[in-house]
N, C-alpha and C positions, 0 to 999 in steps of 0.2 A: 504493500500499500504506500503510495507517495502522496505526501501532503505538500501542496504547491501554494506558498503564501503570495504568489504574484497573481497577475492577471492571466486569465485563460488565453491561449493562442492556439491556433490550428496546428501550426508547426510543433509546438511542444507536445500537444496530445498525440500527434502522429508519431513522434519520436517514442514517446512512452508507450504507445499502443503496440509498438513492435516488441516490447518487453513483456506484453501480456500482464500488465498489472492494473490495479485499481488506482484511480487518481482522484484525489479530493482538492478542489480549488478554493482558497480562502478569499483571494483578491482584497488584501488588506486596504489598499489605496481607495478603491471604489466604495467599499462598505464603512470607510471611516475608523478603521481599526487602530491606525496610528494615533489619532487625537484621542480615542477612547482609552487606550492605554496609558498615554502620556499624561492625561488629565485625571485618571483615577488615584485616590489616595492609597498609599502603600498598606498592604495588609489584605484582609478579605475582599475590599472592594476592587483591588487591583487583580487578584486572582479570579474573580468573577468576571471582570472586564476581559481578562485573557481567555477564559473558557468561552465567553459570548462571541469572540471574533473568530473562532475556528468552526469549521463545518461540524454539523451534528455527528455524534459518535454512535457506530453501529456495534452490537455486541460481537466479540471475537474478531474484530478488525482492527488490529494494532498498526500504527505507523512503522514503516521500515526505513523511509527516507523523508526528510523534510527539506524542501528547498526554500531557503530563507532569502535567497538573493542578496540584494543590498539593504533589505528592510532594517536590519540591526542598527545601521547608522542613523535611522531616523527615530529610534526609541530611546528614552532614557535608560540608565542602567537598571533601575528598578523595573521599568516595564519590560526590558529584555529578560531579566530574571523570571518575572511572572510568565511571560510567554514560554520560554524554554522549559520551565517546570511543568507547565500544562502540556506541552508537546511531550514531554518526558513521560508524563502520567498516561499518555494515550500510545506510547510506543513500546516496542518489543525491546528486551535487553540487546545491546549491540547495534541498536538503530542508528542511522547516521543523519546529520544535519549539515547542510552546506550554507556557507554565508561568504559574501564579499564585503570587505571592509575598506572604506577609503582611508588610505594610510600615508601616501607620500604628499598629495596635494592638500593645501589648507582649506579649500572649498569643494563643495559637491553640489549636485543639482538639487533644486528645491524639493523634488519629489522623487521617490524611488523609480529605479529604471524599469523598463519592460524588456525582458530578455527573450530573444527568439533564436532557436537554434538554426544553422544553415546547413545546406547539403554537405559541406566539407567539414563538419563537426565543430564549427565555431559557434560562439554565442554573440549575437549583436544586440546591442541596447537600441531599442527603437522608440524610446521616449522622445516626447517632442518639446519638453521644457528646456529652456536656456538660462532662466533665473538661477542664481547660485546662493547657498547658504553656507556658513562655517560648518566644516566636517567635524566631528567629534574625534575622530582619529584614534579609536579605542585601541589600547594596548592588548597584546596577547593576555597579559595578567589580568586586566580588567574584564576581558571576555571569559577567561577562565573562571573567574569568581562569580560571574553572572550568568552563567550557562546551566544552572541547576545541576542535574546528575550527568550532563554532557561534559565530556573533557576533550581537549583539543588532540586529535588523532595526527593531523597533518596542517601544515601551513606553508604557503609559498607566495612570494612576491610576484605579481604579474607585470608585464611590460607596460601596463597603462598606470601603473602606481598603486593598484589596488592590492590587498592582500587576501588571498583565498583560503578560507578555513574549512576543514573537515572536522566535525565533531562527532564523537562515539558516545552512545549512552551506556553508562556503567550503573549497574543496580546491585 
């Protein structure tokens, strides 16, 4: 089961369809998930907000992979922690979460990207916004502390200055 926190795209669904997996789309931006999480008070309200922004849960259908894209950059560390804990509660042990963190550049787009796979295996950001905001530039240490039971499995610096992280759920 793949949990995609981005917007649905025909290309991504076709790619994942070849893997014969179930895909749940959250589309955080469209449904106001970022504001809902960032504005919630820490504690039960924040955990409830994190639960409300994810698709409904089916019995015996645990998450194997969560595609977070560049969403963590737009969440406070408390909101990120609540989201990762909520995903972790829905996931199998050993589940993976993928994230892209703005690392080198001081600015980022005003809204999260819209990533589309190409035929040659690349991911292209098709977002149309050009307005910029200050990037939080989260360190690996901060991400590790705010990822619930997920631990950093791998990280690499990409040529575009972003850092790509793969987290693994330990329980």
